[in-house]
C-alpha positions in Angstrom: 28.7 131.5 39.0 28.2 133.6 42.3 25.2 131.5 43.5 27.5 128.2 42.9 30.6 129.6 44.9 28.4 130.9 47.5 26.6 127.5 47.9 29.9 125.8 47.9 31.3 128.2 50.7 28.1 128.0 52.8 28.3 124.1 52.6 31.9 124.0 53.3 31.5 126.1 56.5 28.3 124.1 57.7 30.4 120.9 57.2 33.6 122.3 59.0 31.4 123.2 62.2 29.8 119.9 62.2 32.7 117.7 62.0 34.3 119.0 65.1 34.0 116.4 67.7 31.9 117.0 70.6 34.8 116.2 73.3 37.2 118.4 71.8 35.3 121.2 73.3 37.2 122.4 76.8 35.5 121.9 79.9 36.3 123.8 83.0 36.9 121.6 86.0 36.9 123.6 89.4 40.4 123.0 91.4 38.2 121.7 94.4 36.9 119.0 92.2 40.4 118.1 90.9 41.7 118.2 94.5 38.8 116.0 95.6 39.9 113.6 92.9 43.4 113.6 93.9 42.4 112.9 97.4 40.2 110.1 96.8 42.7 108.5 94.1 45.6 108.4 96.9 43.4 107.6 99.9 41.8 104.7 98.1 45.6 103.3 97.3 46.7 103.7 100.7 43.8 102.1 102.0 44.2 99.0 99.5 48.1 99.1 100.3 47.5 99.0 104.0 45.0 96.2 104.1 47.2 94.2 101.8 50.1 94.8 103.9 48.3 94.1 107.1 47.3 90.8 105.7 50.9 90.0 104.6 52.9 91.5 107.6 51.0 92.8 110.6 51.2 96.4 111.8 54.9 97.2 110.0 53.4 95.8 106.8 50.3 97.9 106.9 52.2 100.9 107.2 54.7 100.1 104.2 51.6 98.8 102.3 49.9 102.3 103.0 53.0 104.2 101.8 53.3 102.1 98.6 49.5 102.3 98.1 49.6 106.0 98.5 52.6 106.2 96.0 50.7 104.2 93.6 47.6 106.2 93.9 49.5 109.6 93.5 51.1 107.9 90.4 47.8 106.8 88.9 46.5 110.4 89.6 49.2 112.0 87.8 48.8 109.6 84.9 44.9 110.5 84.4 45.5 114.2 84.8 48.2 114.0 82.1 46.0 111.9 79.9 43.1 114.4 80.0 45.1 117.1 78.4 
């Protein structure tokens, strides 16, 4: 009886440790790396917005497009950071 109980307990403990998904482990991301991602996302959005704005409305359109694209990049970055939690 003791061997059966011990075997069942051992099997259950081994099964529970292997059932945890690998991506459930927390990873440490440095603040520098996180800030770099934010700057890249906002910069790409601003650049794309400026390009579209320049094609659509010249200099003033480029400025408006850069602001809109930067805002969209910031919103995307915020979304991705919340999704990672």
